[in-house]
C-alpha positions in Angstrom: -10.2 9.2 -12.0 -10.6 5.7 -10.8 -10.2 3.6 -13.9 -10.0 -0.1 -14.3 -9.1 -1.8 -17.5 -7.9 -5.2 -18.7 -4.6 -5.9 -20.5 -4.0 -8.8 -22.8 -2.0 -11.7 -21.4 -2.5 -14.2 -24.2 -4.3 -14.5 -27.6 -4.8 -18.0 -29.1 -6.7 -19.4 -32.0 -8.5 -22.5 -31.1 -9.7 -25.3 -33.4 -13.2 -25.8 -32.2 -16.4 -25.2 -34.2 -18.0 -21.7 -33.8 -21.5 -22.1 -32.1 -22.8 -19.4 -34.4 -21.5 -20.2 -38.0 -20.0 -23.6 -37.3 -16.6 -22.8 -39.0 -13.4 -24.4 -37.9 -10.2 -22.5 -36.9 -11.9 -19.1 -36.6 -12.3 -18.9 -32.9 -9.9 -16.6 -31.1 -9.5 -16.8 -27.3 -8.2 -13.7 -25.4 -7.2 -13.9 -21.8 -6.9 -10.6 -19.9 -5.9 -9.5 -16.4 -7.3 -6.5 -14.6 -5.4 -3.2 -14.0 -6.6 -0.5 -11.6 -5.3 3.0 -11.9 -6.1 6.0 -9.6 -4.4 9.3 -8.9 -2.3 7.7 -6.2 -1.5 4.2 -7.3 -1.5 1.6 -10.1 -2.3 -2.0 -9.1 -2.5 -5.3 -11.0 -5.1 -7.7 -9.5 -5.6 -11.4 -9.7 -8.8 -11.1 -11.7 -8.7 -12.5 -15.2 -11.4 -12.8 -17.9 -11.7 -14.9 -21.0 -13.2 -13.6 -24.2 -14.0 -15.7 -27.2 -14.8 -14.3 -30.6 -15.3 -15.7 -34.1 -13.2 -14.1 -36.8 -15.4 -15.5 -39.5 -18.8 -14.2 -38.5 -17.2 -11.5 -36.3 -19.4 -12.3 -33.3 -18.3 -12.4 -29.6 -19.3 -15.7 -28.1 -20.3 -15.4 -24.4 -19.7 -18.2 -22.0 -23.4 -19.3 -22.0 -23.0 -20.4 -25.6 -19.7 -22.3 -25.0 -19.8 -26.0 -25.6 -18.1 -28.5 -23.4 -15.2 -28.8 -25.8 -14.7 -25.0 -25.9 -14.8 -24.9 -22.0 -12.1 -27.6 -21.9 -9.8 -25.7 -24.2 -10.4 -22.4 -22.3 -9.5 -24.2 -19.0 -6.4 -25.7 -20.6 -5.2 -22.2 -21.7 -6.1 -20.8 -18.3 -3.9 -23.4 -16.6 -0.9 -22.7 -18.7 -1.3 -18.9 -18.4 1.5 -16.9 -16.8 -0.3 -14.2 -14.9 1.4 -11.0 -13.8 1.9 -11.2 -10.0 -0.4 -9.1 -7.9 1.2 -5.7 -7.2 0.7 -2.2 -6.3 2.9 0.8 -7.3 2.6 4.2 -5.7 2.7 7.2 -7.9 4.7 10.3 -7.0 1.9 12.3 -5.6 1.2 9.4 -3.1 4.9 9.4 -2.1 4.7 13.2 -1.5 1.6 12.9 0.7 3.2 10.0 2.7 6.4 12.2 3.2 4.6 15.2 4.2 2.5 13.3 6.7 5.6 11.8 8.3 7.2 15.2 8.6 4.1 16.7 10.2 3.8 13.8 12.6 7.5 14.1 13.6 7.1 17.9 14.1 4.0 17.2 16.4 5.9 14.6 18.4 8.9 17.0 18.9 6.6 19.8 20.0 4.6 17.6 22.3 7.8 16.2 24.0 9.2 19.7 24.4 12.3 19.2 22.2 11.3 22.4 20.3 9.6 25.2 22.1 8.4 28.6 21.0 
């Protein structure tokens, strides 16, 4: 059940020309941050991605097609981006396993030191 997905941090319309259809004011920049979710925890990572799409010709523009002007605008938006801090949150099943492990460890130590005997 390991799943990783990206959640949107910021969407912005940029005024550059589209490299495909050459229209102005139709480029939309989306900045996303990675979220990992498993059975035991949910974690936000430092990894971010940028997606650029044209709303006029409905094409996603990959970084290889970005012009120098587009790259500067994307860098500008990345610098001003407020990322979520890197974090990990344990789910209840993880807390239950940790608690059970601690209790078993305490029981083993108490039996080994002779506090409890048969």
